[in-house]
N, C-alpha and C positions, 0 to 999 in steps of 0.2 A: 504494500500500500504506500501511498505518497507520504512523505514527511510533511505533516500538516502544520503550518504556521498559524498562529492565533490572530495576529493583528490584521486589520482590514484597511483598504485604501480605495481611492477613486478608480473607477473603471472595472471593478471586480465583477459586476454583473455582466458587462460585455465580455470580459475574459471567460466567465463561466459559460456564456452562450457559445463562444468560439470553441471551447473544449467540448461542450455538449455536441456541437456540430461534428467535430472530429470523431467523437465516439459513435454518433448515429451513422455517420458515413461508413465507419468500420463495420458496424453491425448490419448495414444495408448490403454490403458486398461480401460478407462472410457469415457463415452459419453459427458463429460462436454464441453460446448462451449469454444472456444479457449480464448477469452478475459476474461471470468469469471475465467478460470483456471489460467491464467497469474496473474490476480489481486489477487486471493486467494493465489497463490504461494508466492508472494512477501510480503504478509501481515505480519507485525511484524518482518521482517528481517532487520538488519542493514547492508546494502550492499552499496558499492561505486557506484555512478551514472554510470560510464562507464561499470561496470559489468552488472548492470540491463539492460542498454540500448542495449548492444551487445547481451546478452542472449535473451532478448525479441525479438530483430530483427531476430535472428537465428530461434527462435521458430515460429514466424509469417511466415517467409519465407519458412521454411521447411514444415510447415502445408499447406500453400497456394500452394506450388509446390509438395505436397506429391504424388499425383497420377502420375505425370510425373516422379518424382524421383524414385518411385517404379517401373515404367516401365524401367528406366535405370538399376535399380538393377536387375530386372527380366531378362534382356538381358545380364547381366554381371556376374551373379552368376550361374555357371554351377552346376546342380544337387541340387539347393536350390531354393525353392519358397520363396518369400518374407514373406508370411504368416507363413512359417515354421521356419523362422530364430528366434533365441532367441530375445526377446523383446529388451533387451539392445543393442545387436549387430545391429539389424535393425534400431534402432533409432540413434545410433552413425553413421551408414552409411547414413541415411537420412540427418543428420546435416552436415556431411562432404560433401556429394554430393551437397547440397544446397550451401554451402560455396564455393566449388570448381568450380561448373558449373554455378550456377545462380548469386550468389553475386560477385564472382571473385575479392574480395578485398584482398585475402590472396593467396600467391603462392601455387599451388597444393601440392608440397612436404611438405610444412609446415602443410597444412590441414591434409595430410596423417599421418605425424608424430604425430600431436596432437590427431588424432582419435585413433591411436595405443596406445598412452599413456593412454588415457581415457578408452580404452577397457581393458587395463591391470588392471586399478583401479576398474572398475565397472563390467567387464565381467568375463568370466571363463578363464581357462587356454588356451583354443583354440581361444578365441576372438581376441587377437592381430594378430596372423597369418591370421585368417579368414578375418578380416577387411583390413589388409595390402594387401592380395591377390586381393580382390574385388576392393579396391580403386586404386591399381596400374593398374589393368586391365581397369578400367574406365579412368584413366589418359592417358593410351596409346591410347584408343579409341578416347578420346577427342583430343589429339594431332594429331592423324592421320586424323581427320575430320569425323570419323565414327559417333561420337556423336556431334551434332551441339549444341553449347551453345545458349541460347536465346539472342536476341538482347538486348543491354543495356536498362534497364528500361521497357522491354517488360513484359507483363503479359500473353503472349501467348506462350506456350511451343512449341519448334520445334518438328517435327515428328521424331519418333524413328525408327531406322533400326536395324534389327537383326545383331549380330556381323558376320563379314566375316569369 
C-alpha cells in the first residue's frame, strides 16, 4: 500500500481524480479484480491520505455503478456507443457521472469543469469539447428530472429513460 501522508494541500481533489482516472483506465483494459488493482496501484507511492481516500472512493463507486453509468452515457451521447469512445474519455465520463449523479458531494458545474481539465491533460484535442458536451447534456437531463438520481445511500440504480 502507499505510504500515506497526513497533511493536505491545494489541488488534492484534482490529483485524486487524475489517479482515479488512471486506475479506471487500468481496470477498463485489464480483467484485474477491483480491490487487487487498487492495492497494487497505491503500492510504493507517497501520497497524502485525502488523495488516496477520495480517489479510491471514486474508483469503487464508478466501478460499482458502471453498468448504470454506461446506460446514462449511452442515452446521452448521440452517435457514440460507449464501447467506441476513447478509453480515456469514457473513463473520465464514468468518474464525472458517478460524482455528479450518484455521490453528489460536488456541484455538477465543478465536476464538469474538473472533467474538462483532466480531459485536456490526458485526452486528445477533441476530448475537452466531447466531455463538456456529454456532461452538460446529462446535467440538463438531471435537472429536468429526465434522469433520476439514486436515493441517498441506495445501491439500486433508478430506471433509465431515453432522452425526450
